[in-house]
C-alpha positions as CSV (number, residue, x, y, z in Angstrom):
1,M,0.0,0.0,0.0
2,T,1.3,3.5,-0.9
3,E,2.7,5.4,2.1
4,L,0.8,8.6,2.6
5,E,1.6,11.9,4.4
6,R,-0.4,15.0,5.3
7,G,0.7,18.3,3.9
8,P,0.2,21.6,5.7
9,Q,-3.1,22.1,4.0
10,G,-4.4,18.7,5.1
11,R,-4.1,17.1,1.6
12,R,-3.1,13.5,1.5
13,R,-0.1,13.0,-0.8
14,G,1.7,9.9,-2.1
15,R,5.3,9.1,-1.7
16,G,7.8,11.5,-3.3
17,A,8.1,14.2,-0.7
18,R,11.8,14.6,-1.3
19,E,11.3,15.3,-5.0
20,R,8.5,17.8,-4.3
21,I,10.7,19.6,-1.8
22,L,13.6,19.8,-4.3
23,S,11.2,20.9,-7.1
24,A,9.8,23.6,-4.9
25,S,13.3,24.8,-3.9
26,Q,14.3,25.1,-7.6
27,Q,11.3,27.3,-8.3
28,L,11.5,29.4,-5.2
29,F,15.3,29.8,-4.9
30,R,15.6,30.8,-8.5
31,D,12.5,33.2,-8.4
32,H,12.9,34.8,-5.0
33,G,16.5,34.0,-3.8
34,I,17.7,31.6,-1.2
35,N,17.7,34.0,1.8
36,R,14.2,35.3,1.0
37,T,12.7,31.8,0.8
38,G,11.7,30.5,4.2
39,M,11.0,26.9,5.1
40,D,7.3,27.6,5.8
41,Q,6.9,28.9,2.2
42,L,8.9,26.1,0.7
43,C,6.9,23.5,2.6
44,A,3.6,25.1,1.5
45,V,4.6,24.9,-2.2
46,A,5.9,21.4,-1.8
47,Q,2.8,20.3,0.1
48,V,4.7,18.8,3.0
49,S,4.9,19.4,6.7
50,K,8.0,21.0,8.2
51,R,8.5,17.7,10.1
52,T,8.6,15.8,6.8
53,A,10.9,18.4,5.2
54,Y,13.4,18.0,8.1
55,Q,13.2,14.2,7.8
56,H,14.6,14.5,4.3
57,F,17.0,17.4,4.9
58,T,18.4,18.1,8.3
59,S,18.7,21.8,7.6
60,K,18.0,24.5,5.0
61,D,21.8,24.6,4.3
62,E,21.7,20.9,3.3
63,L,18.7,21.5,1.1
64,V,20.4,24.4,-0.7
65,A,23.5,22.3,-1.4
66,E,21.4,19.5,-2.8
67,Y,19.4,22.0,-4.9
68,L,22.7,23.0,-6.6
69,R,23.8,19.4,-7.1
70,R,20.6,18.7,-9.0
71,F,21.3,21.3,-11.7
72,D,24.2,19.6,-13.5
73,P,25.6,16.5,-11.6
74,D,27.6,15.3,-14.6
75,V,29.1,18.7,-15.5
76,M,27.6,19.6,-18.9
77,P,27.6,16.2,-20.5
78,G,25.6,17.6,-23.4
79,V,28.7,19.5,-24.4
80,F,31.8,17.6,-23.2
81,D,30.5,14.1,-23.8
82,R,29.5,14.6,-27.4
83,A,31.4,12.3,-29.7
84,D,30.0,13.9,-32.8
85,L,31.9,17.2,-32.2
86,T,35.6,17.9,-32.5
87,P,37.4,19.2,-29.4
88,R,37.3,22.7,-30.7
89,E,33.6,22.5,-31.4
90,R,33.0,21.2,-27.9
91,L,34.8,24.2,-26.5
92,L,32.6,26.6,-28.5
93,A,29.5,24.6,-27.7
94,A,30.0,25.5,-24.0
95,F,28.9,29.0,-25.0
96,E,25.6,28.0,-26.6
97,I,23.5,29.2,-23.8
98,P,20.1,30.9,-24.5
99,A,19.6,34.4,-23.3
100,S,16.5,33.3,-21.4
101,T,18.7,31.2,-19.0
102,P,18.7,32.8,-15.5
103,L,22.0,33.8,-13.8
104,C,24.2,30.7,-13.2
105,P,22.7,29.2,-9.9
106,Y,26.2,28.5,-8.6
107,I,27.3,32.1,-8.9
108,A,24.0,33.3,-7.5
109,A,24.2,31.0,-4.5
110,A,27.8,32.0,-3.7
111,V,27.0,35.7,-4.0
112,E,23.9,35.5,-1.9
113,L,25.2,33.3,0.9
114,H,28.3,35.4,1.6
115,D,29.8,32.4,3.4
116,P,32.7,30.5,1.7
117,E,32.2,27.7,4.3
118,H,28.6,27.2,3.6
119,P,28.0,23.7,2.1
120,A,26.4,25.3,-1.0
121,S,29.3,27.7,-1.5
122,Q,31.7,24.8,-1.2
123,Y,29.7,22.8,-3.8
124,A,29.5,25.9,-6.1
125,R,33.3,26.2,-5.9
126,D,33.8,22.5,-6.6
127,Y,31.5,22.8,-9.6
128,K,33.3,25.8,-11.1
129,I,36.6,23.9,-10.7
130,A,35.1,20.9,-12.5
131,I,34.0,23.1,-15.4
132,A,37.5,24.6,-15.8
133,A,38.9,21.0,-15.6
134,R,36.6,19.8,-18.4
135,L,37.5,22.8,-20.5
136,T,41.2,22.2,-19.8
137,E,40.9,18.5,-20.8
138,T,39.1,19.4,-24.0
139,A,41.6,22.1,-24.8
140,R,44.4,19.5,-24.4
141,E,42.5,17.2,-26.9
142,A,42.3,20.2,-29.3
143,G,46.1,20.6,-29.2
144,A,46.4,23.8,-27.1
145,T,49.9,24.6,-26.1
146,D,48.8,25.6,-22.6
147,P,45.5,23.8,-22.0
148,E,45.3,24.9,-18.3
149,Q,45.5,28.6,-19.2
150,L,43.0,28.2,-22.0
151,G,40.6,26.3,-19.7
152,E,40.8,29.0,-17.1
153,Q,40.3,31.7,-19.7
154,L,37.2,30.1,-21.1
155,A,35.8,29.3,-17.7
156,L,36.2,33.0,-16.7
157,L,34.6,34.1,-20.0
158,I,31.5,31.8,-19.4
159,D,31.0,33.2,-15.9
160,G,31.4,36.8,-17.1
161,A,28.9,36.3,-19.9
162,S,26.4,34.8,-17.5
163,A,26.7,37.8,-15.1
164,R,26.6,40.4,-17.9
165,T,23.6,38.7,-19.5
166,R,21.7,39.0,-16.2
167,V,22.8,42.6,-15.4
168,L,22.0,44.0,-18.9
169,N,19.1,41.6,-19.6
170,S,20.5,41.1,-23.1
171,E,22.5,38.3,-24.9
172,S,26.2,38.3,-24.1
173,F,27.1,34.7,-25.0
174,P,27.3,35.3,-28.8
175,T,30.0,37.9,-28.1
176,A,31.7,35.6,-25.6
177,A,31.7,32.8,-28.1
178,A,33.4,35.1,-30.7
179,I,36.1,36.0,-28.1
180,A,36.4,32.3,-27.2
181,A,37.0,31.4,-30.9
182,V,39.9,33.9,-31.0
183,L,41.4,32.5,-27.7
184,I,41.1,29.0,-28.9
185,D,42.7,29.6,-32.3
186,N,45.5,31.6,-30.7
187,A,46.1,28.7,-28.3
188,I,46.3,26.0,-30.9
189,P,49.4,25.9,-33.0
190,A,48.8,26.1,-36.8
191,S,50.6,22.8,-37.2
192,S,48.1,21.0,-34.9
193,P,45.9,18.5,-36.8
194,R,42.4,19.8,-37.2
195,Q,39.4,18.2,-38.7
196,P,37.7,20.0,-41.6
197,S,34.6,20.5,-39.5
198,D,36.6,22.6,-37.1
199,D,36.6,25.5,-39.6
200,R,32.9,26.0,-39.2
201,G,33.6,28.1,-36.1
202,T,30.3,27.3,-34.4
203,T,28.4,24.1,-33.8
204,G,24.9,23.0,-34.5
205,S,24.4,21.5,-31.1
206,A,21.3,22.1,-29.0
207,P,21.5,24.7,-26.2
208,V,22.7,23.2,-23.0
209,P,20.6,23.7,-19.8
210,V,22.8,25.0,-16.9
211,G,23.3,25.0,-14.9
212,G,24.9,25.6,-15.7
213,Q,27.7,27.2,-16.5
């Protein structure tokens, strides 16, 4: 028999409270911010009692960290794991982010929390390091003379484009992609083997949800 619980409005709900809590956190944290979202409000949207919420998450801090983990646990596989793209194309595909994408949740959380020791801030830091590492790995595959430097440059460019898009409410990623193409070409020696498809400059891959960034 399905296990049931009673939410704050007296409705009987089936199992899946954890997923409802996480879904509500994604909606509320993105729309209203982490600090402005209280547990009472979150529980009301998730249709769970506070007791149930704290059975799944021992604190709001733990919930915020899990909220971030859910965005992109595999670090942009839709870009970096694509075998149909050359390494150079994968580097450029990292910039194919639609203007409607909200500010990177990892940046937003770190800025809002103001605490480098907060579990969510630590996870955001780990994620950003992972993005730079995947860019570096791909830059190495592309034949960059200094893949670590190129990886860091592209990671910084992605974050800057994300913040500028949010502040100006206009697309910054096309400009960032053009800058990235120059950085990539300058970092790869002319003698490096390149596939003919590399000369297209951009890819036809679908926009990648972020998390990510």
